[in-house]
C-alpha positions in Angstrom: 7.0 -33.9 -42.9 6.0 -35.2 -39.4 8.7 -33.3 -37.9 7.6 -30.0 -39.6 4.4 -30.0 -38.6 5.0 -30.9 -34.9 7.4 -27.8 -34.6 5.2 -25.7 -36.2 2.3 -27.1 -33.4 5.3 -26.3 -30.9 6.3 -22.7 -32.2 2.7 -21.8 -32.3 1.8 -22.9 -28.6 5.6 -21.1 -28.0 4.3 -18.1 -29.0 1.1 -18.0 -28.0 2.6 -18.8 -24.7 5.0 -15.8 -24.8 2.1 -13.2 -25.9 0.7 -13.6 -22.3 3.8 -12.7 -20.6 4.5 -9.3 -18.4 2.5 -7.4 -16.3 -0.3 -5.1 -16.6 0.2 -1.6 -14.1 -2.5 1.0 -14.1 -2.2 4.3 -11.7 -3.8 7.0 -11.2 -1.2 9.2 -9.2 -2.1 11.3 -6.1 -2.5 15.1 -7.2 -0.4 17.3 -6.0 -2.5 19.7 -4.7 -3.2 17.2 -1.5 -1.7 18.2 1.7 0.5 15.0 2.4 3.3 14.7 4.8 1.9 11.4 6.5 0.2 8.3 4.9 -1.2 5.8 7.1 -0.8 2.4 5.8 -4.0 0.0 6.9 -2.5 -3.3 7.8 -4.6 -6.1 5.5 -4.0 -9.4 7.8 -5.0 -11.6 4.7 -2.1 -10.6 2.9 0.9 -13.0 2.7 3.4 -11.0 0.9 5.7 -11.5 4.0 7.5 -7.6 3.0 4.7 -6.2 1.2 4.2 -3.4 3.8 8.1 -2.7 4.6 8.6 -2.3 0.9 5.3 0.4 0.8 6.6 2.3 3.3 10.2 2.2 2.1 9.2 3.8 -1.4 7.1 6.1 0.2 9.8 7.6 2.5 11.5 7.5 -0.2 9.2 10.5 -1.6 9.8 11.9 1.4 6.5 11.4 3.4 6.1 9.6 6.3 4.5 6.4 7.1 2.8 4.7 10.0 0.7 1.3 9.9 -2.3 1.0 11.7 -4.2 -2.3 12.6 -7.9 -1.5 13.0 -10.3 0.0 10.7 -10.1 3.6 12.2 -7.3 5.5 11.3 -5.1 7.5 13.5 -6.6 11.4 13.5 -3.3 12.5 12.3 -3.3 10.8 9.1 -3.0 12.9 5.9 -4.2 10.0 3.5 -5.1 6.4 4.5 -3.4 3.9 2.1 -5.5 0.3 1.9 -3.9 -2.6 -0.3 -4.1 -6.0 -1.1 -1.8 -8.4 -2.7 -1.9 -11.9 -3.8 0.6 -14.5 -4.1 1.0 -17.4 -6.5 2.8 -20.8 -6.9 5.3 -21.7 -9.7 7.9 -23.7 -7.8 8.2 -21.0 -5.2 5.6 -18.2 -4.2 5.8 -14.8 -6.3 3.8 -11.6 -6.0 1.1 -11.9 -8.9 -1.3 -9.2 -8.2 -1.6 -5.9 -5.9 -3.8 -3.3 -5.3 -3.5 -0.1 -3.3 -5.9 2.7 -2.9 -5.6 5.9 -1.5 -8.3 8.1 0.6 -8.8 10.9 2.9 -10.2 10.9 5.8 -13.6 11.0 4.8 -13.0 8.1 2.1 -12.9 9.6 -0.7 -11.0 8.0 -3.3 -7.1 9.9 -4.0 -5.4 7.8 -6.2 -5.3 3.9 -7.1 -2.5 1.7 -8.6 -2.6 -1.9 -9.8 0.4 -4.6 -10.9 -0.9 -8.0 -12.3 1.3 -10.4 -13.8 -0.3 -11.7 -17.0 -1.0 -15.1 -17.8 -0.9 -16.4 -14.1 1.2 -19.5 -12.9 1.1 -20.0 -16.7 3.2 -16.9 -17.6 6.6 -16.9 -19.0 7.8 -13.0 -18.1 11.4 -13.3 -16.5 10.3 -11.0 -14.1 7.9 -13.6 -12.3 10.1 -14.5 -9.7 12.0 -10.9 -8.6 11.4 -9.5 -5.7 8.5 -7.5 -3.9 10.0 -4.1 -4.2 11.4 -4.7 -8.2 7.9 -5.6 -8.7 5.9 -3.0 -6.8 8.2 -0.3 -6.7 7.5 1.3 -10.1 3.8 1.5 -9.2 4.3 3.4 -6.0 6.5 5.5 -7.6 4.1 6.6 -9.9 0.9 6.8 -7.6 3.4 9.4 -5.5 5.3 10.7 -8.4 4.0 14.8 -7.2 6.0 14.0 -3.9 9.8 14.0 -3.8 
């Protein structure tokens, strides 16, 4: 009887834990009417995900758009849109990307698009994609953000 009770408790805990698995994405795509050739990415020095900017640039370039990265708050005059981002990493044996947000704005600061990636359940989640690389997690989000450009 005790064995059955403990097995049921273990199974209940496991099911609750697994229910928090996976990731959440939300994307408001850049509208096709925007005239975009150059995406200027504002470097975020606080981001500690080493390959994040490189991955962003690669995916955006796959959509036929040029990219450049700038370091201060003032984008170059040649920018069609400015991409601001944040990315957070968490630890569970090794560091992993746990959250990212992207904001696309025009030269006047008007929001043109937004994308968000988040691993549900944090470091306690059992999602198998938790430890996958930055590109695997971010590509679908950035693809959706720039889906109107190919």
